[in-house]
N, C-alpha and C positions, 0 to 999 in steps of 0.2 A: 368361344371356340379355341382361343389360344392357349387355353389352360391344358397343362400336360396331363394326359390320362394315366391312370395307375396302371402299372405292370401286372397284370393277373397271371402271368407265366405262360408257357407254351402249351399247344395243345395236347403234347404229349403228357405234360404234366397234369393238366386237367382231367384228361381221359384215365389216368392212373390213380385218380382218387376214388376211393371206395364209395359206392352209393349209400346214401343215409339209410338208417334202419327203417324198414317198412317200405322201402321204395324199390322197385324192381331195377335191376341192373339196365335193361334195354331203354326204359324211359329215361333214365338219368343220362345215358349216352346221347339221347337226342337233344336234351337240354342243353348239355355242355357244347355239343356242336354248333347249335343256334347261337349260343352266348358268344363263341369264338368268331363265327361269322359276323356279328354285330360290332364286336370290338374291332375287327379288321377294317370293316367299312369306316367306323369311326375314325381310326388313325389315317386312311387314305383321304378323308375329308379334311382333317386337320392339316394335312400336308399341302393339300391345295389351297386352303386358306392362307398358310404361310407364304406360299409363292405370289398368291395375288396381293398380300400386304407389300411384299418386297417390291412387286411391279407398281404398286401404288406409290410407295416411297420415292422410287426412280422416276416416275411420272412427276411427282410433286416437285422434285428437285430440278427436272428438266424445266418444268413451268417456272420455278423460281429463278432458274438461271436466265430463262427467256425474258422475264420481267426485268430482272436486273440488267441485262443487256440492253433492254429498250429504255429503262430508266437511266443508265448511263449516256445513252444516245440522246434522250430528251434533255438530260441536264447539260450535256456538252453543248448542243444546239442553242438552248435556252441561255445559258450564260454568255455565249459568244454573241448573241442577238442583243441581250440586255446591256453587255458591255459597250458594245457599238452605239446604242442609243442612250448610254449614260444612265441607265435605269438600275442604279446600284443595289437598290432594295431587292429588285427582282434577280438580279445576279447572285446576290447573296442568298436568296432563297433557294436557288438552283445549287449553289455550292453546299448549303446546308442540307439539302435533299441527299445530295452525293455523300457528304460526311456520315450521313445516318444509314447509309446501305451497309448491309451485312458483309464485312471483308472477307469472311470464310468462303461464303457463296460465290463471291466475285473471284476469289483465288481458284475455285473449282471450275468456274466459268473459263479462266484463262487457260486451263489445262486441255480444254475441248478445241475444235476445230474453228471456233470463233476467237481463239486466244489472241491472235494478232490484232482484230479490230477491237477488242477490249483494251489491250495495252495501248493502242493509239488514243482511243476515247480517254482512257485514264491520264495519260500524259498530258493531253490538252486540258483536262479538267484540273490537274494539278498545277499547271502553268497558269490556267486562269484563276485558280485559287490564290496563288501567289501575287499574281498582278492585281486582283481585287483587294487583297489586303494592303498592299502597297498604296494604291489609289485611296481607299478609305482613311488609312493612317495620314496620307498627305493632305487630303480634303478636310479632315478633323483639325490638323494642325492650322490649316489655313482660316478655317472657321473660328477657332479659339483666338487666334491673333487678330482677327478683325472683330472679335465679339459678337459674332452672328449666332445669337442663341438658337434660332431655328435650326440652322445647319449643323451646329454643335450637337444638338439633340437628334438630328436626323442620322447622322453617322455613329453617334453613340449607339443607337438602336441596332446598327448593322453588326457591330464587333461580335456579339453572343452568336450571331449566325454563322459566323466564320470561326467560331470555337475561341474566340479571343475574350472571354469573359473578365479575366484579370486585367489584361491589357486595356480593355474598354474602360472599366471601372477605374483604373489608376489614371488614365488620360483625362477622363471627365473629372474625376476628382481634382486633378491638378488644375484643370480651368476653374472649377468651382472655388478652389482655395484662392486662386489669384483674385476672383471677385470679392471674397470675403476679406483678404488682405488689403485690397485697394479701398474698400468702404471702411475697413477699421482705421486705417492710416488717415483717411479723411476726416473721421470723428475724433480721433486723437488730436489731430490739429486744431480742430474747433475748441477742444478741451483747453488747450494751451493758450487759446486766445480768448477765453471766457472771462468776463468782467466779474470781480468777486462780489460786486453788488447784485449780480443776477440772481434772480428767485431760486434757480436750482443750482448755484454755485457751490453749495454746502455738499450735495451729492452727486457732482457732476461725474466723478469717475464711476460710480454706481450706474448711473445712467449710460455711459459709455460701454461699460460691460453689457448692460441690457440690451443695447442696440446691436451688439456683436452676437450676442445669444440669440435674439430675435431673427437676426439675418440668417444665421445657420438653421435654426428651427424652420425657417420659412422655406430654405433650400430642401431641406428633408422632407417637409411636407408636400412640396411641389414636385420633387423627383422620385419620391417613393414608388408611386404607382408605376412609372417607367421602369424603375428598376425591378420591381416584381413582376411586371409584364414581359419585358425582354431579357432579364437575366434569370429570373426564376426566384423563389423564396430563399431566404437565408443570405442574400448576397447585400442586403442593406448595411450589414455589419461593416463589410469591406468599404462601402462609401463613407460611412461615418467615421470610420477608423482614420480615413485620410483626412477627412474634415477636422477631426478633433487635434490633429497634429498642429494644423494651422490655427485652430482656436487656441491652443496652448501658447503658441507663438505671439499672438495678438494680446492674450491675456497678460503674458509676461511683460510685454511694453507698457500696458495701462497700468500694472501694479506698479511696476518700477516708477513710472511718473507720479503715481499716487503717494509712493514712499517718500519721494524727494519733494514734492510740492507740499505734503502735509507733515513733512518731518516726522514721520511716523517712528522710525527706529529710534531717533534722539529722544522723542517724547516718551517712547518706552523705557528707554534707559534711565531716564530721569525719575518717572514713576517706581522703577525697580528700586533704585537707590533710596528714594523716600520712604519706601515700604520696609526697608531693613531697620531693625533695631538701632538705638543710638546713632540714627543717621543725622548727619549735619547738612544734609542737602536741603536747600531751601524748598519748601512746599510750593507745588504748583497749583494755581487755582483750579479746582475740579471743574467748574463751568467751562473751562478752555478745552476740555477733553470731550464735552458733550457732543458737538457736532461731528468729530472724527469717529466716536464710538458708534454713533447712529449710521455713518455711511459704511463702515466696515460690516456691521450686521446686514445692511441692506445689499451689499456686494455679495456676501455669503448666501443671503436668501435667494438674489438672482441666479447664483451658480447652482444652488441646490435645485431650484425649479428646473433650470436647463438640464442638468444632469438626470433628473427624474424623466423629463421628456425623452431624453436619448434611451434611456432604459427601457421605457414603456414601448418605444418604436422598435427597438431592436428585438426586445422579448417577443413581441407580437409577431415580427418576421421570423423569428427562430421557430415559434411554435407552429406556423404554417409548414415551414419546411422540415420540422422534426416530427411531423405528425406520424411518420411510419418508421422513425429512426430508433435506435436501441438507446436505452437508459444511459450508456457510457457516452454517446454522441451528445445526448442532451446535456450531461454533466459537463462535458468538455466545452460545450457552446456557453454554458453558465459560467464557467471559469474564465473564458476569454472576454465576456461581457464584465465581469467583475473587475478583472484585471485593467481593462480599458478605462472604465468609469472611475475606479478607486485610485489607480495609480498614475493617472494622466497628471499632467503639471498644473491644470486647473485645480484639481482636488488638493494637491500637495500645497500649492501657493495659498489656497484659501485655509487650509488648516494652520499654516505657519501665521497667516494674519490673525486667525481667531485665538491662537495661542498668545499672541501679544495683547489682543484686545481683553482677554480674561483678565490679565493682570492690571490693565489700565481701567478696567471696570471695577475691579476690586478697590483699586485706590479712590475712584470716584465715589463709590459707595462708602467707603470708610470715612473719608474726609468729609463727605457731604453730611453723613449721620453725626459725626462729631461737631459739626458747625450746628446742626439742628439742636443737639443737646446743649451746647454752649449759649445758644439763643433762646432757650426755652422760656416761654412767658405763660402767664396764667391771667385770663380775663374773667372779671367777676361774673358770677352766674353759670359759668360753664364747670363741667365735672372734671373735665381732663386739661392738661396743659398743651401747649402748642407742639411739644416735639413728639409726641405720639402720632399725630396725624403726619408730621413732616418726615419722620422716620419711616413711616410704612409707605408713605408716597415714593420716597426714595428706593426703598427696597422693591417695591412692586415696578417701578420704572426700570431698574436694572435688570431683574428678572424678566421683565416684559420685552426689553430690548433684546436679551439673549434668546428669548422665545421667537422674536421676529427673525433671527438668523437661521431660523429651521434647521439648526443643528442640535441634535439631541445631547451630545457631548458638551457643547457650549452651555446649553440649558442647565444640565444636571451641575457643571462646575459653578454656575451662578447660584443655583439653588443651595449648595453646600457652602458656598462663600456667605450668602446671606443668612443661613441657619447658623453659622459660626458668629456672624456679626451680632445676630440677635440674642443668641444664646450666651455668649460670653460678654461682649463690651457693652451692648445696650442693657441686658439684664443686671449686669453689675452696677450700672448707674442707678437703676431703680432699686436694686437691693440695698446699696449704700444709703439711700436716702430712707429707706424703711429702717434700716439699722440705727439711724439717729433716734427712732422711738417717737412715740406720742408723748410730748412732754406733759407731766403732772404738775400742775401749779395750783395754788390757792384761788387764781382767778379763772373761773369757769367762763363759759360764753354768756353773753349779755342776758339771755333769757332766764338763765338760773343762777347768774352770778352777780347781779346788780348790786345786791347788799354787800357782798365781799368786796366788790370793786369800790363801792362808797367807803367802806371802812378803810381799805388800804390807802384811798386817797386821802381821807380825813386824817389819818395816821401820819401819812407823808408830809401833809401840810403842817401838821402840828410840829414836825421836826425840821420845818423850813426847807424841805426839798420834796420834789415829786419828779420821778424818772418814769416817763411813759415808754422809754425805748424797750424796757424789758417786757412790758406788757405786749407791746406791738411784735417783738420778735417772738413772743410765746405763741401768740396767735397765728403768725406766720408759719411758725414751726408745725403748728396743729394741722393748718390748712395744707401746708406742703405733704403732711403725712398722708392726709385723707386723698389729696389730689393724686399722690403717688399710688395710692391703693386703687383709684379709678383707673389710672395709667395701666396698671398691671393687668387689670381685669380686660381692658380693651384690647391689649397686646395680645392676650391669649386668644381672644375671640378673632382679632384680625388675622393671626397667624392660621387658625382653622378655615377662615374665610378664603385665605390666600391658596392654601392647600386645595380647597374644592374647585377654586377657579382654575388653578393649574392642571388639575385632574380633567376637567372639562375641555380646557384648551388643547391639551395634549391628546386627548381622544381624537380631536380632529386632526392632528398632526400625524398621529400613527395611521389613521385611516387613509391618508393620502400617500401611504406606502413609505414614510419616512422612517429610518431604524428598522428594528426588528424584534425578535424575541429577547435578544440580550439588551437592546436599547431599552425595552419595555421594563425588564427587571432592574435595570440601573436606574431609570426615572422613579419606579415605585420604591426603591431603596431610599432615594432622596427625599421622596415625599414622606416616608416613614420617619426619616430623621427630623423633619420638619414639624411633623406632628407631635414628636416628643419633646419638642422646644415648648410648645403650647402647654403641654402637660406641666412643664417645669415652671412655667409663669403662673400656672394656677397653683402649684405648690408654694410659690413665692406669696401668692395672693392669701393662702391660707396662714402662712407664717405671720403676715402682717395683720391679718384678723385677729390672730390668737394675741399678737402684741397688743393691739388696741383693746381687747377684751380684758386683758390683765391689767393695762395701765389706766385706761379711761373707764371702763364699766365696773370692774370688780371693786376698786377702791370706794366707789360710791354707793354701789348696791349692797355690799357687806353691811355698812353703818346703818342703812335704812332697814335692812332685814333684821338686824340686831334690836332696832327698837321693838320688835315683837315680844322680846323678852320683858320689856318694861310693861306691857299691857296684860293685866291679869285675865286668865282664863278659867280661873276658879271664881265664879261670879254667881250672884243671886238674880232673880227674876228682875228686880229693879235696875241693876246694872245691866243686864241683858237688853231691856227695853232702851235704856240710855244709849247703848252702843249702837242700837238700830237707828236712833235719831243722830247720833254724833259718833260717826266711825272713828275707833281710836287709832287705827292702824293702816288699814288696806287702801282707803282712798287716798291718803297722803303718799303712801308707797307707790301708787299708781300715777299720781300726779308728778312725783319727782321723776318717775320712768319717762314719763311723756315729755318733760322739760329737757331731761338729759339727752333722749333719742332724738329731740327735734333737730339739734346741731347735725347729727349724723345723717338724719333722713335728707336734709337739704344740701349736705355736702358730698353725699355718696350715692353711686349709681343704685337703682332697685335691686340688682342682683347682689351687691355687696352689702347693702342695708338688710336686706333678706337674711344673709348669712350672718350678719352681726347680731340681729335680734334672735336668731337661732342659738348662737352661742350664749346670748343673754338669758334666754329662757332656761337653757341648760343650767347656767350658773344659779339663777334663781331658785330652780328645783332643789339644787344641792344644798345651797345655804339655807333655804327655808327649812328643809328636812333636818338640818342641823341644829337650827333654834327651837324647832318643835320638840325635838328629843330633849332638850334642856328646860321645857316648861311643864307645867302642871295644869291639869284640866279636871273640871267636873262635868255633869251632864250638860249643863247650858253652855259651859265653856266650849265643850266639844261642838255644840251645835253653832257656836259663834265662829270657831275656826273652819267649820264647813262652809259657812256663808262667806267667809273671807277669802277662802280657796277657790269657791265658785266665781266670785267677782274677779279675782286675778286672772284665772284661766280664761273668762270671758274677754277680758282686755287684751291679753296676750294673743288671742285667737284673731283678733281683729288687726294686729299690727304685723303678723307674718304669715307667711303660707307654709311654714314647718308644721308638723304635727305635734301639737301642744299636749293634747291629752296623753300621749304616750310617755311624754316626758315627766307628766305630773301624775303618772299612774301610782306611784308609791305613795305619794302624798295623799291622793283620792282615797287609797286604801286605808291609810292611817286616819283620815277624817271620819271614815266609815266606823271604824274600830272605836274612836273617840266619842262617836254618837251612840255607842250601844246602852241599853237600859241596865243590862246586867252582863256578867262575865260570860255565862254560858251561851249567851245568844250569838256569840262567835261562831259556835259550832254549826248554827244554821246556815250562816254565810259560807264557812269553810266546806262544809258538805254539799251544799247546793253548787258550788262551782267544780266539783269533781276533783277535789284535792288541790295541793300546793302548786301545781304546775301552772295554774292561772292566776295565781297570786305572786305579786313581785316582792312580797315580803315573806321571809323565812319563818318558820314557826317561832324561832328564838326572838325575831325581830317583833312579830305579833305580840308576843307576851311582854317585850319591852314597851310597846306602845300601850298596852293595857295597863301597865303600871303607871303610866303617867296620869291615869284617873284616879283621884285622891279617894274617890268612893268606893273603889275597887279593892278587895282584900287580896293580898299577896298569896293566901293560902288558896283562894279559889284560882287565881292565875296558875298557880303551880299545878293544880288538880287538872288542869285542862290536857286532854290527849288530842294533839294536833298531828 
């Protein structure tokens, strides 16, 4: 009804409108008159409705003023009675009700005939408000002085009813901070009196900080419901802000005592000087640093746990209070939270301690690794020497200790330092050992060198001298080379295992809310660098295997394969049958290989041995192809070669997991060609395999192999269309 009606014009204007075509003028006039009458009545009704609404509003305001006058009277009477009865909670409730009244309505009421009465009530209420505030403040001060926690909490709950939220939180926080300080000083005195033989003496300062953090956490857990209930959501931040200031003061005292008693700064300076090149500073025993490094990481871990607790509590409180807040307010609260926790003295102090720790841990790792290398030993029957296990125990210990600090920056720093130590210093040690090479001597191992050893001994005795030192040193050099290969392979595997372990451990760490996307990216980069070191150890292993193959395998295999040339393959039936009973080459060749590889099989890890046999089979395939192309064959000779090749492939298949047939594919095709009855028979094989793509031999090489058959005419070979 309150909607403004459209103005259709005056009756004069309506009557002046000509009637529509087809409608009589009299009829149109009657309709227009009826329409005007309806509009007029509608406008009158609208005016009546507006008057009624105005009356209703005035009535509502009158009722509201009456209610407010009654509320003021009720509050005034109630607060007076409550104060007389020392029922401060009830008095505060009345004051709170008064403070919540609409001030604009009260002001309107004062302008009416009840104005003088309202003014009197307001004055009495204002006086009661000030009096109650003074009483609550005084009573709270007395309760805090006497340490009466129930009374402290009683009056703490009254402050927000009087609109004193900040004052209440401030005074209550001051009381709680005194409790924290008192307990912290008591704990610190116990620390200073602790006997060094005590079981927890090595981590007593970390324990002291833990007690401080647990005390504050307990206070927050206990009083968070009170703050949320009586002060509203979003106020816990204020309480914790005050508590954190006191926490910082106590942390500073504990850390100062720690630095002095543990001589932390002096040890850092000594270590820093020792790490410098050409330093003349006397080296400190790394084991002396072990306890202090452990304690620092424990202190930082407890600090991180405490700060995560505060962040979780404050964030949760903000979320409740910010449920209807704007995005700007939420961001502002997040900034306040980050500033409180990241810039507090506790965080800064721990960052400083961790900075010193990283340098000292680097020294510990480097010096201990050097000692492990210097004390390297090898026990008979073992594949690796002691330094591999020792070095990786040290590296894992240092990284694990950094991980236990719960600091991603600290962990990443130690992973980088460990990566550098493994990649540079330790890899160089292994690389230098491999560069000494595998000694090539006339004396081979006992299994295949007894005859040579006896001959050397006999010759030496005839000359009146026999020096076993050279033999022993050569054997030691061989063993050292093989052990180093095993060491390199184990190092590569250990690094890969370490990377996987760190990935798993840090997944748990990140799931606890430590770090963020930036920390995750930094950690992933560190692991990537660590994985690259594992690849570098594998490259070094391949270099060592190539050296072993060139020095120990090739010089032996080549002469054995060359004896193939001394065995005729242009033979008759009688010789072929004799070869079957008394093999002239392949059986001895296989025996020689077995004897040679026996040493390596016993001294190398299965992975390395398999790789070495892979290199050996490739060498055999190349060298055997070379001598075959220098030989001549007839039909029976080709058949003999095919039998020899099959025996050799069958043996090599049993000693390696590598694909043998692929490496001997060219030789197998050569054996097939040498077994042909006539030259043109090659066309059957060539065509049956759909062209040269399935053949490893080119057309020119096929003709070259055919030419090895003494009974094939060169004209027939040239005439082939391949």
